[in-house]
Short mmCIF file of the C-alpha atoms (twelve columns), coordinates in Angstrom:
data_MODEL
# 
_entry.id   MODEL 
# 
loop_
_atom_site.group_PDB 
_atom_site.id 
_atom_site.type_symbol 
_atom_site.label_atom_id 
_atom_site.label_alt_id 
_atom_site.label_comp_id 
_atom_site.label_asym_id 
_atom_site.label_seq_id 
_atom_site.Cartn_x 
_atom_site.Cartn_y 
_atom_site.Cartn_z 
_atom_site.pdbx_PDB_model_num 
ATOM 1   C CA . MET A 1   48.293  90.698  145.092 1 
ATOM 2   C CA . LYS A 2   49.809  87.963  142.933 1 
ATOM 3   C CA . LYS A 3   47.641  88.938  140.054 1 
ATOM 4   C CA . SER A 4   48.325  92.563  140.521 1 
ATOM 5   C CA . PHE A 5   52.007  92.038  140.579 1 
ATOM 6   C CA . LEU A 6   51.927  89.614  137.349 1 
ATOM 7   C CA . PHE A 7   49.753  92.583  135.511 1 
ATOM 8   C CA . LEU A 8   52.505  95.067  136.347 1 
ATOM 9   C CA . LEU A 9   55.256  92.770  135.398 1 
ATOM 10  C CA . SER A 10  53.757  92.167  132.176 1 
ATOM 11  C CA . LEU A 11  53.420  95.867  131.587 1 
ATOM 12  C CA . VAL A 12  57.158  96.435  132.389 1 
ATOM 13  C CA . ILE A 13  58.142  93.591  130.049 1 
ATOM 14  C CA . LEU A 14  55.986  94.988  127.301 1 
ATOM 15  C CA . PHE A 15  57.370  98.609  127.946 1 
ATOM 16  C CA . VAL A 16  61.034  97.162  127.730 1 
ATOM 17  C CA . ALA A 17  60.225  95.298  124.712 1 
ATOM 18  C CA . GLY A 18  58.694  98.231  122.972 1 
ATOM 19  C CA . CYS A 19  61.658  100.491 123.749 1 
ATOM 20  C CA . SER A 20  64.197  97.672  122.593 1 
ATOM 21  C CA . SER A 21  62.072  97.192  119.304 1 
ATOM 22  C CA . SER A 22  62.120  101.063 118.859 1 
ATOM 23  C CA . ALA A 23  65.945  101.462 119.572 1 
ATOM 24  C CA . SER A 24  66.570  98.645  117.293 1 
ATOM 25  C CA . SER A 25  64.324  100.018 114.502 1 
ATOM 26  C CA . GLU A 26  65.948  103.502 114.909 1 
ATOM 27  C CA . GLU A 27  69.480  101.879 114.813 1 
ATOM 28  C CA . GLY A 28  68.760  99.952  111.644 1 
ATOM 29  C CA . SER A 29  66.884  103.043 110.007 1 
ATOM 30  C CA . GLY A 30  70.245  105.053 109.740 1 
ATOM 31  C CA . GLU A 31  68.480  108.083 110.474 1 
ATOM 32  C CA . ASP A 32  70.348  108.963 113.879 1 
ATOM 33  C CA . LYS A 33  73.751  107.740 112.492 1 
ATOM 34  C CA . ASP A 34  76.461  110.604 112.758 1 
ATOM 35  C CA . THR A 35  79.146  108.580 111.234 1 
ATOM 36  C CA . ILE A 36  79.038  106.596 107.891 1 
ATOM 37  C CA . THR A 37  81.622  104.012 107.497 1 
ATOM 38  C CA . ILE A 38  83.078  102.843 104.063 1 
ATOM 39  C CA . ALA A 39  85.035  99.731  103.969 1 
ATOM 40  C CA . TRP A 40  87.654  99.230  101.013 1 
ATOM 41  C CA . LEU A 41  89.087  96.107  99.657  1 
ATOM 42  C CA . PRO A 42  92.899  95.585  100.032 1 
ATOM 43  C CA . ASN A 43  93.317  96.913  96.567  1 
ATOM 44  C CA . GLU A 44  92.102  100.413 97.442  1 
ATOM 45  C CA . SER A 45  93.269  100.293 101.005 1 
ATOM 46  C CA . GLY A 46  96.904  101.451 100.266 1 
ATOM 47  C CA . ALA A 47  98.637  104.646 101.566 1 
ATOM 48  C CA . ASP A 48  98.972  105.869 97.876  1 
ATOM 49  C CA . LEU A 49  95.182  106.022 97.497  1 
ATOM 50  C CA . THR A 50  94.416  107.882 100.980 1 
ATOM 51  C CA . GLU A 51  93.734  111.194 99.056  1 
ATOM 52  C CA . ALA A 52  91.267  109.442 96.656  1 
ATOM 53  C CA . ARG A 53  89.405  107.844 99.641  1 
ATOM 54  C CA . ASP A 54  89.382  111.013 101.611 1 
ATOM 55  C CA . ALA A 55  88.221  113.263 98.433  1 
ATOM 56  C CA . ILE A 56  85.058  111.122 98.379  1 
ATOM 57  C CA . GLY A 57  84.593  111.201 101.952 1 
ATOM 58  C CA . LYS A 58  85.010  114.889 102.227 1 
ATOM 59  C CA . VAL A 59  82.267  115.205 99.750  1 
ATOM 60  C CA . ILE A 60  79.745  112.993 101.658 1 
ATOM 61  C CA . GLU A 61  80.660  114.937 104.909 1 
ATOM 62  C CA . GLU A 62  79.861  118.351 103.222 1 
ATOM 63  C CA . LYS A 63  76.649  117.281 101.806 1 
ATOM 64  C CA . THR A 64  75.220  115.143 104.581 1 
ATOM 65  C CA . GLY A 65  76.646  116.815 107.687 1 
ATOM 66  C CA . LYS A 66  77.821  113.327 108.728 1 
ATOM 67  C CA . LYS A 67  81.348  112.185 109.507 1 
ATOM 68  C CA . VAL A 68  82.999  109.617 107.177 1 
ATOM 69  C CA . GLU A 69  85.311  106.999 108.527 1 
ATOM 70  C CA . HIS A 70  87.302  104.767 106.128 1 
ATOM 71  C CA . GLN A 71  87.693  101.322 106.998 1 
ATOM 72  C CA . THR A 72  90.811  99.876  105.140 1 
ATOM 73  C CA . THR A 73  91.482  96.076  104.980 1 
ATOM 74  C CA . THR A 74  94.173  93.605  104.138 1 
ATOM 75  C CA . ASP A 75  91.561  90.709  103.399 1 
ATOM 76  C CA . TYR A 76  88.689  90.436  101.026 1 
ATOM 77  C CA . ILE A 77  86.447  88.690  103.494 1 
ATOM 78  C CA . VAL A 78  86.831  91.361  106.018 1 
ATOM 79  C CA . ALA A 79  85.437  94.069  103.622 1 
ATOM 80  C CA . ILE A 80  82.558  91.861  102.519 1 
ATOM 81  C CA . GLU A 81  81.730  90.783  106.049 1 
ATOM 82  C CA . ALA A 82  81.852  94.490  107.382 1 
ATOM 83  C CA . VAL A 83  79.135  95.713  104.978 1 
ATOM 84  C CA . ALA A 84  77.140  92.390  105.324 1 
ATOM 85  C CA . ASN A 85  77.047  92.540  109.115 1 
ATOM 86  C CA . GLY A 86  76.737  96.219  109.346 1 
ATOM 87  C CA . ASN A 87  79.874  97.033  110.873 1 
ATOM 88  C CA . ALA A 88  80.427  99.182  107.636 1 
ATOM 89  C CA . ASP A 89  77.514  101.252 106.089 1 
ATOM 90  C CA . MET A 90  79.118  101.358 102.629 1 
ATOM 91  C CA . ALA A 91  81.918  99.453  100.784 1 
ATOM 92  C CA . PHE A 92  83.463  99.524  97.376  1 
ATOM 93  C CA . LEU A 93  83.565  95.865  96.283  1 
ATOM 94  C CA . GLY A 94  84.089  93.785  93.178  1 
ATOM 95  C CA . ALA A 95  80.834  92.266  91.691  1 
ATOM 96  C CA . GLN A 96  81.743  88.856  93.294  1 
ATOM 97  C CA . GLY A 97  82.242  90.433  96.496  1 
ATOM 98  C CA . TYR A 98  78.997  92.017  96.297  1 
ATOM 99  C CA . ILE A 99  77.163  89.078  95.201  1 
ATOM 100 C CA . GLU A 100 78.898  87.192  98.420  1 
ATOM 101 C CA . ALA A 101 77.763  90.169  100.620 1 
ATOM 102 C CA . LYS A 102 74.318  90.102  99.334  1 
ATOM 103 C CA . ASN A 103 74.126  86.172  99.787  1 
ATOM 104 C CA . LYS A 104 74.993  86.879  103.353 1 
ATOM 105 C CA . ASN A 105 72.577  89.690  103.853 1 
ATOM 106 C CA . ASP A 106 69.911  90.440  101.307 1 
ATOM 107 C CA . LYS A 107 69.737  94.277  102.656 1 
ATOM 108 C CA . VAL A 108 73.060  94.710  100.986 1 
ATOM 109 C CA . GLU A 109 72.294  96.620  97.673  1 
ATOM 110 C CA . PRO A 110 74.304  98.247  94.875  1 
ATOM 111 C CA . LEU A 111 74.455  101.963 94.967  1 
ATOM 112 C CA . VAL A 112 76.395  103.339 92.064  1 
ATOM 113 C CA . VAL A 113 79.146  101.858 89.654  1 
ATOM 114 C CA . PRO A 114 81.700  103.581 87.315  1 
ATOM 115 C CA . THR A 115 80.766  103.755 83.756  1 
ATOM 116 C CA . GLY A 116 83.111  103.227 80.882  1 
ATOM 117 C CA . ALA A 117 84.318  106.223 78.566  1 
ATOM 118 C CA . SER A 118 80.798  106.730 77.259  1 
ATOM 119 C CA . GLY A 119 79.332  107.621 80.502  1 
ATOM 120 C CA . THR A 120 76.873  104.803 80.541  1 
ATOM 121 C CA . LEU A 121 76.979  101.181 81.647  1 
ATOM 122 C CA . GLU A 122 77.314  99.805  78.142  1 
ATOM 123 C CA . ASP A 123 80.997  99.730  78.565  1 
ATOM 124 C CA . ALA A 124 81.381  99.849  82.208  1 
ATOM 125 C CA . VAL A 125 84.087  97.011  82.320  1 
ATOM 126 C CA . TYR A 126 87.723  96.507  83.238  1 
ATOM 127 C CA . TYR A 127 90.003  93.746  82.399  1 
ATOM 128 C CA . SER A 128 91.137  90.328  84.105  1 
ATOM 129 C CA . TRP A 129 94.612  89.540  83.159  1 
ATOM 130 C CA . LEU A 130 96.776  86.626  83.128  1 
ATOM 131 C CA . ALA A 131 100.311 87.451  82.931  1 
ATOM 132 C CA . VAL A 132 103.722 85.832  82.681  1 
ATOM 133 C CA . GLU A 133 107.373 87.460  82.957  1 
ATOM 134 C CA . LYS A 134 108.190 88.819  79.739  1 
ATOM 135 C CA . GLY A 135 111.063 86.504  79.153  1 
ATOM 136 C CA . ASN A 136 109.028 83.322  79.545  1 
ATOM 137 C CA . ILE A 137 106.417 84.229  77.083  1 
ATOM 138 C CA . ASP A 138 107.481 81.593  74.337  1 
ATOM 139 C CA . GLU A 139 106.043 79.017  76.749  1 
ATOM 140 C CA . TYR A 140 102.615 80.479  76.203  1 
ATOM 141 C CA . LYS A 141 102.220 80.805  72.642  1 
ATOM 142 C CA . ASP A 142 100.980 78.475  69.539  1 
ATOM 143 C CA . GLY A 143 102.403 79.926  66.735  1 
ATOM 144 C CA . GLU A 144 101.811 83.682  66.735  1 
ATOM 145 C CA . ALA A 145 98.752  83.238  68.920  1 
ATOM 146 C CA . PHE A 146 98.906  83.220  72.854  1 
ATOM 147 C CA . ALA A 147 97.662  80.132  74.521  1 
ATOM 148 C CA . ILE A 148 97.074  79.091  78.059  1 
ATOM 149 C CA . ASP A 149 97.834  75.354  77.578  1 
ATOM 150 C CA . ASN A 150 101.162 75.410  79.545  1 
ATOM 151 C CA . ILE A 151 99.880  77.197  82.584  1 
ATOM 152 C CA . GLN A 152 99.077  73.440  83.903  1 
ATOM 153 C CA . GLY A 153 101.568 72.454  86.251  1 
ATOM 154 C CA . LYS A 154 102.927 75.836  86.980  1 
ATOM 155 C CA . LYS A 155 102.995 77.978  89.964  1 
ATOM 156 C CA . PHE A 156 100.125 80.024  89.878  1 
ATOM 157 C CA . SER A 157 99.011  83.148  91.718  1 
ATOM 158 C CA . PHE A 158 95.285  84.330  92.304  1 
ATOM 159 C CA . VAL A 159 94.225  87.487  94.196  1 
ATOM 160 C CA . SER A 160 91.428  85.910  96.615  1 
ATOM 161 C CA . ASN A 161 88.879  83.441  95.792  1 
ATOM 162 C CA . SER A 162 86.529  86.245  96.673  1 
ATOM 163 C CA . SER A 163 88.006  88.403  93.788  1 
ATOM 164 C CA . THR A 164 85.964  88.803  90.592  1 
ATOM 165 C CA . SER A 165 88.801  89.319  88.180  1 
ATOM 166 C CA . GLY A 166 91.463  87.813  90.307  1 
ATOM 167 C CA . PHE A 167 89.679  84.539  90.743  1 
ATOM 168 C CA . LYS A 168 86.145  84.034  89.749  1 
ATOM 169 C CA . VAL A 169 86.631  84.951  86.043  1 
ATOM 170 C CA . PRO A 170 89.995  83.496  85.452  1 
ATOM 171 C CA . SER A 171 89.076  80.203  87.004  1 
ATOM 172 C CA . THR A 172 85.882  80.069  84.927  1 
ATOM 173 C CA . GLY A 173 87.972  80.640  81.792  1 
ATOM 174 C CA . ILE A 174 90.572  78.141  82.740  1 
ATOM 175 C CA . VAL A 175 87.945  75.428  83.507  1 
ATOM 176 C CA . GLU A 176 85.965  76.103  80.329  1 
ATOM 177 C CA . TYR A 177 89.305  75.843  78.295  1 
ATOM 178 C CA . PHE A 178 90.575  72.641  79.950  1 
ATOM 179 C CA . SER A 179 87.524  70.700  80.404  1 
ATOM 180 C CA . GLN A 180 87.329  70.407  76.717  1 
ATOM 181 C CA . LYS A 181 90.389  68.170  76.838  1 
ATOM 182 C CA . ASP A 182 90.017  64.560  77.811  1 
ATOM 183 C CA . ASP A 183 92.734  64.737  80.655  1 
ATOM 184 C CA . PHE A 184 90.715  67.598  82.511  1 
ATOM 185 C CA . LYS A 185 86.993  66.909  81.368  1 
ATOM 186 C CA . ASP A 186 85.989  66.737  85.072  1 
ATOM 187 C CA . LEU A 187 87.964  70.000  86.097  1 
ATOM 188 C CA . THR A 188 86.143  72.340  88.409  1 
ATOM 189 C CA . ALA A 189 87.050  75.675  90.024  1 
ATOM 190 C CA . GLU A 190 87.484  74.081  93.296  1 
ATOM 191 C CA . ASP A 191 90.338  71.994  91.863  1 
ATOM 192 C CA . LEU A 192 92.350  75.322  91.321  1 
ATOM 193 C CA . LEU A 193 92.120  76.442  94.725  1 
ATOM 194 C CA . GLU A 194 95.240  74.543  96.002  1 
ATOM 195 C CA . GLY A 195 98.219  73.230  94.272  1 
ATOM 196 C CA . GLY A 196 100.367 70.050  94.604  1 
ATOM 197 C CA . ASP A 197 101.694 67.281  92.584  1 
ATOM 198 C CA . ASP A 198 98.246  65.647  92.132  1 
ATOM 199 C CA . LYS A 199 96.642  69.026  91.430  1 
ATOM 200 C CA . PHE A 200 96.196  71.150  88.255  1 
ATOM 201 C CA . PHE A 201 98.739  73.666  89.457  1 
ATOM 202 C CA . SER A 202 102.133 72.767  91.119  1 
ATOM 203 C CA . GLU A 203 101.522 75.478  93.818  1 
ATOM 204 C CA . VAL A 204 98.876  78.079  94.172  1 
ATOM 205 C CA . LEU A 205 99.523  81.340  95.778  1 
ATOM 206 C CA . TYR A 206 97.065  84.157  96.887  1 
ATOM 207 C CA . GLY A 207 98.292  87.802  96.689  1 
ATOM 208 C CA . GLY A 208 95.599  89.035  99.048  1 
ATOM 209 C CA . SER A 209 95.423  92.120  96.381  1 
ATOM 210 C CA . HIS A 210 95.630  92.591  92.777  1 
ATOM 211 C CA . GLN A 211 98.989  94.255  93.532  1 
ATOM 212 C CA . GLY A 212 100.089 91.608  95.769  1 
ATOM 213 C CA . SER A 213 99.419  89.038  92.912  1 
ATOM 214 C CA . ALA A 214 101.331 90.919  90.465  1 
ATOM 215 C CA . VAL A 215 104.064 91.210  92.733  1 
ATOM 216 C CA . ASN A 216 103.941 87.467  93.302  1 
ATOM 217 C CA . LEU A 217 104.560 87.206  89.651  1 
ATOM 218 C CA . LEU A 218 107.397 89.858  89.157  1 
ATOM 219 C CA . SER A 219 109.343 88.383  92.310  1 
ATOM 220 C CA . GLY A 220 109.419 85.002  90.974  1 
ATOM 221 C CA . LYS A 221 107.129 83.231  93.354  1 
ATOM 222 C CA . ALA A 222 104.651 82.490  90.674  1 
ATOM 223 C CA . ASP A 223 105.026 81.485  86.881  1 
ATOM 224 C CA . VAL A 224 101.664 82.927  85.965  1 
ATOM 225 C CA . ALA A 225 99.289  85.487  88.087  1 
ATOM 226 C CA . ALA A 226 95.915  86.694  87.556  1 
ATOM 227 C CA . PHE A 227 95.306  90.413  88.296  1 
ATOM 228 C CA . CYS A 228 93.202  93.113  86.721  1 
ATOM 229 C CA . ASP A 229 94.311  96.321  84.724  1 
ATOM 230 C CA . THR A 230 92.489  99.025  87.061  1 
ATOM 231 C CA . CYS A 231 94.265  97.816  90.178  1 
ATOM 232 C CA . VAL A 232 97.899  98.101  88.794  1 
ATOM 233 C CA . ASN A 233 97.410  100.967 86.539  1 
ATOM 234 C CA . ASN A 234 98.977  103.510 88.926  1 
ATOM 235 C CA . TYR A 235 102.312 101.357 89.307  1 
ATOM 236 C CA . VAL A 236 102.997 100.346 85.580  1 
ATOM 237 C CA . GLU A 237 103.129 101.595 82.208  1 
ATOM 238 C CA . LEU A 238 102.721 99.956  78.685  1 
ATOM 239 C CA . ALA A 239 105.958 99.278  77.185  1 
ATOM 240 C CA . GLU A 240 105.085 97.408  74.148  1 
ATOM 241 C CA . GLY A 241 101.935 96.404  72.309  1 
ATOM 242 C CA . ASP A 242 98.202  97.486  72.643  1 
ATOM 243 C CA . VAL A 243 96.494  98.296  75.910  1 
ATOM 244 C CA . ASN A 244 94.334  95.427  77.261  1 
ATOM 245 C CA . ARG A 245 95.555  92.862  74.391  1 
ATOM 246 C CA . PRO A 246 97.260  89.742  74.674  1 
ATOM 247 C CA . GLY A 247 100.932 90.224  73.838  1 
ATOM 248 C CA . ALA A 248 100.939 93.662  75.634  1 
ATOM 249 C CA . VAL A 249 104.148 94.282  77.717  1 
ATOM 250 C CA . TYR A 250 103.930 96.319  80.981  1 
ATOM 251 C CA . LYS A 251 106.875 97.846  82.800  1 
ATOM 252 C CA . VAL A 252 107.005 98.842  86.618  1 
ATOM 253 C CA . LYS A 253 107.462 102.545 86.853  1 
ATOM 254 C CA . ALA A 254 110.710 103.985 88.449  1 
ATOM 255 C CA . ASP A 255 108.718 105.581 91.224  1 
ATOM 256 C CA . ALA A 256 106.108 102.863 91.931  1 
ATOM 257 C CA . ALA A 257 104.708 102.899 95.431  1 
ATOM 258 C CA . GLU A 258 104.729 99.735  97.711  1 
ATOM 259 C CA . PRO A 259 104.334 96.904  97.056  1 
ATOM 260 C CA . PHE A 260 105.862 97.561  93.486  1 
ATOM 261 C CA . ASN A 261 108.917 99.451  94.818  1 
ATOM 262 C CA . THR A 262 110.646 96.158  95.244  1 
ATOM 263 C CA . VAL A 263 110.165 95.171  91.563  1 
ATOM 264 C CA . VAL A 264 110.936 98.442  89.926  1 
ATOM 265 C CA . GLY A 265 111.723 97.943  86.036  1 
ATOM 266 C CA . LYS A 266 110.488 94.554  85.941  1 
ATOM 267 C CA . GLU A 267 108.236 93.616  82.854  1 
ATOM 268 C CA . PHE A 268 105.401 91.247  82.396  1 
ATOM 269 C CA . GLN A 269 103.360 89.999  79.317  1 
ATOM 270 C CA . LEU A 270 99.668  89.212  78.944  1 
ATOM 271 C CA . ILE A 271 98.716  85.915  77.763  1 
ATOM 272 C CA . SER A 272 94.864  86.448  78.285  1 
ATOM 273 C CA . VAL A 273 92.468  89.166  78.587  1 
ATOM 274 C CA . THR A 274 88.925  89.023  79.817  1 
ATOM 275 C CA . PRO A 275 86.400  92.024  80.302  1 
ATOM 276 C CA . VAL A 276 84.718  92.015  83.638  1 
ATOM 277 C CA . LEU A 277 81.739  94.111  85.051  1 
ATOM 278 C CA . ASN A 278 82.875  97.275  86.701  1 
ATOM 279 C CA . ALA A 279 82.843  97.214  90.732  1 
ATOM 280 C CA . PRO A 280 80.044  98.761  92.668  1 
ATOM 281 C CA . PHE A 281 79.832  100.932 95.794  1 
ATOM 282 C CA . VAL A 282 77.264  99.158  97.833  1 
ATOM 283 C CA . ILE A 283 75.342  99.984  101.130 1 
ATOM 284 C CA . ASN A 284 73.777  98.168  103.977 1 
ATOM 285 C CA . THR A 285 70.093  99.456  103.808 1 
ATOM 286 C CA . GLU A 286 69.574  98.391  107.484 1 
ATOM 287 C CA . ASN A 287 71.997  100.951 108.422 1 
ATOM 288 C CA . ILE A 288 71.303  103.586 105.715 1 
ATOM 289 C CA . SER A 289 67.714  105.091 105.850 1 
ATOM 290 C CA . GLU A 290 65.924  105.632 102.449 1 
ATOM 291 C CA . GLU A 291 66.330  109.436 102.739 1 
ATOM 292 C CA . LEU A 292 70.045  109.104 103.164 1 
ATOM 293 C CA . GLN A 293 70.421  106.422 100.445 1 
ATOM 294 C CA . ALA A 294 68.729  108.971 98.037  1 
ATOM 295 C CA . GLN A 295 71.055  111.668 99.395  1 
ATOM 296 C CA . LEU A 296 74.164  109.304 98.781  1 
ATOM 297 C CA . LYS A 297 73.227  108.308 95.337  1 
ATOM 298 C CA . GLU A 298 72.805  111.959 94.387  1 
ATOM 299 C CA . ILE A 299 76.043  112.828 95.767  1 
ATOM 300 C CA . MET A 300 77.896  109.792 94.234  1 
ATOM 301 C CA . THR A 301 76.542  110.589 90.698  1 
ATOM 302 C CA . SER A 302 77.013  114.261 91.053  1 
ATOM 303 C CA . ASP A 303 79.240  116.603 88.856  1 
ATOM 304 C CA . GLU A 304 81.198  117.302 91.972  1 
ATOM 305 C CA . ILE A 305 82.449  113.793 92.196  1 
ATOM 306 C CA . THR A 306 82.667  113.367 88.326  1 
ATOM 307 C CA . ASN A 307 84.877  116.483 88.265  1 
ATOM 308 C CA . ASN A 308 86.987  115.707 91.143  1 
ATOM 309 C CA . GLU A 309 90.426  114.992 89.894  1 
ATOM 310 C CA . LYS A 310 91.342  112.888 92.753  1 
ATOM 311 C CA . VAL A 311 88.327  110.801 92.205  1 
ATOM 312 C CA . PHE A 312 88.587  110.575 88.257  1 
ATOM 313 C CA . VAL A 313 92.165  111.311 87.555  1 
ATOM 314 C CA . PRO A 314 92.877  112.817 84.126  1 
ATOM 315 C CA . GLU A 315 94.979  110.588 81.809  1 
ATOM 316 C CA . ASP A 316 98.070  112.882 81.837  1 
ATOM 317 C CA . SER A 317 98.020  113.068 85.696  1 
ATOM 318 C CA . GLU A 318 100.406 111.195 87.829  1 
ATOM 319 C CA . PHE A 319 97.996  111.196 90.773  1 
ATOM 320 C CA . SER A 320 97.252  107.921 92.042  1 
ATOM 321 C CA . GLY A 321 93.554  107.942 92.023  1 
ATOM 322 C CA . LEU A 322 90.383  105.260 91.956  1 
ATOM 323 C CA . PHE A 323 89.467  105.834 88.410  1 
ATOM 324 C CA . LYS A 324 90.717  107.249 85.037  1 
ATOM 325 C CA . LYS A 325 89.230  110.009 83.169  1 
ATOM 326 C CA . THR A 326 89.512  109.565 79.504  1 
ATOM 327 C CA . ALA A 327 86.289  110.804 78.473  1 
ATOM 328 C CA . ASP A 328 82.729  110.865 80.018  1 
ATOM 329 C CA . GLU A 329 83.472  108.325 82.890  1 
ATOM 330 C CA . ARG A 330 81.142  109.177 85.964  1 
ATOM 331 C CA . LEU A 331 79.440  107.064 88.693  1 
ATOM 332 C CA . VAL A 332 75.935  105.919 87.765  1 
ATOM 333 C CA . GLU A 333 73.003  104.263 89.485  1 
ATOM 334 C CA . VAL A 334 72.899  100.413 89.119  1 
ATOM 335 C CA . GLU A 335 70.518  97.615  89.942  1 
ATOM 336 C CA . ASP A 336 71.220  94.102  91.381  1 
ATOM 337 C CA . LYS A 337 70.290  92.419  88.100  1 
ATOM 338 C CA . TRP A 338 73.136  94.078  86.344  1 
ATOM 339 C CA . PHE A 339 75.449  91.752  87.981  1 
ATOM 340 C CA . ASP A 340 73.583  88.542  86.884  1 
ATOM 341 C CA . PRO A 341 76.386  87.694  84.363  1 
ATOM 342 C CA . ILE A 342 78.772  87.259  87.387  1 
ATOM 343 C CA . ARG A 343 76.315  85.239  89.255  1 
ATOM 344 C CA . GLU A 344 75.968  82.799  86.127  1 
ATOM 345 C CA . LEU A 345 79.649  81.810  86.488  1 
ATOM 346 C CA . SER A 346 78.962  80.040  89.699  1 
ATOM 347 C CA . LYS A 347 76.143  77.909  88.154  1 
# 
């Protein structure tokens, strides 16, 4: 009897284990998911971009028959963790955010990335800015050229230490520049994370988003701020100089949405401009089956998305969209190795 009982018990355990394994496999395959959850960084989580997010979601819903839910965030880490741990199936992350998510879970893969005006990856870049208030520009000039020597000792605003253009790229550039000077030859990016009397910066702030970092500058909380062009383009307009060039002056639009509505009319000037690899849409392949992955890739690179004026906004439009349409911009397939230049910044 005892042997029979143990035999039956072992069969039950094997059966339960098999069901559990099957259920786990099905859950990870994405085949039976009725909902696709897309996580967005704080930069793209504002109310002014609701229609743009919904436009992408609507096309995905129509083509897949699945419901799309948008997970907006107020913290970079929340969006990164969401796609890494599977609470989100897709996410729109910066290159650095993608790398951090993949480091947490190798099943996170890039899906597509917006191109440049050529419609290819050759010019798929945006720009990381270091900016100061217009009236203070003389402190950051060496003759007619712009220089960052005097940012040391100032109040500085980053976006988030998980931001590509709002931390990783500018901090690397600052370290490379100042480490050539004897007084700062041992400077590291970690030395820029906090301010203080014995630190490189007197105070370090984090905007939480590119918009927040820009407002830190324009509200007087910071002397210098790092943020990118694409995340503030909906709120500012070129007032002087050339687009994305040191010396260019930008002015906050009269009808700017939050958080720029508190600094309408304020002007800032660029002292440094650095190109950065465009941000990808990524997926968690544990949640999304291969069939659905292929379907999503086809959807995101389709003419329906490319020609959607709420996703790729015409230059003369006042609509707040995700991407500008100046020529042949679209979303194209991208591989992990394309982001290696950003990985190199951490070495």
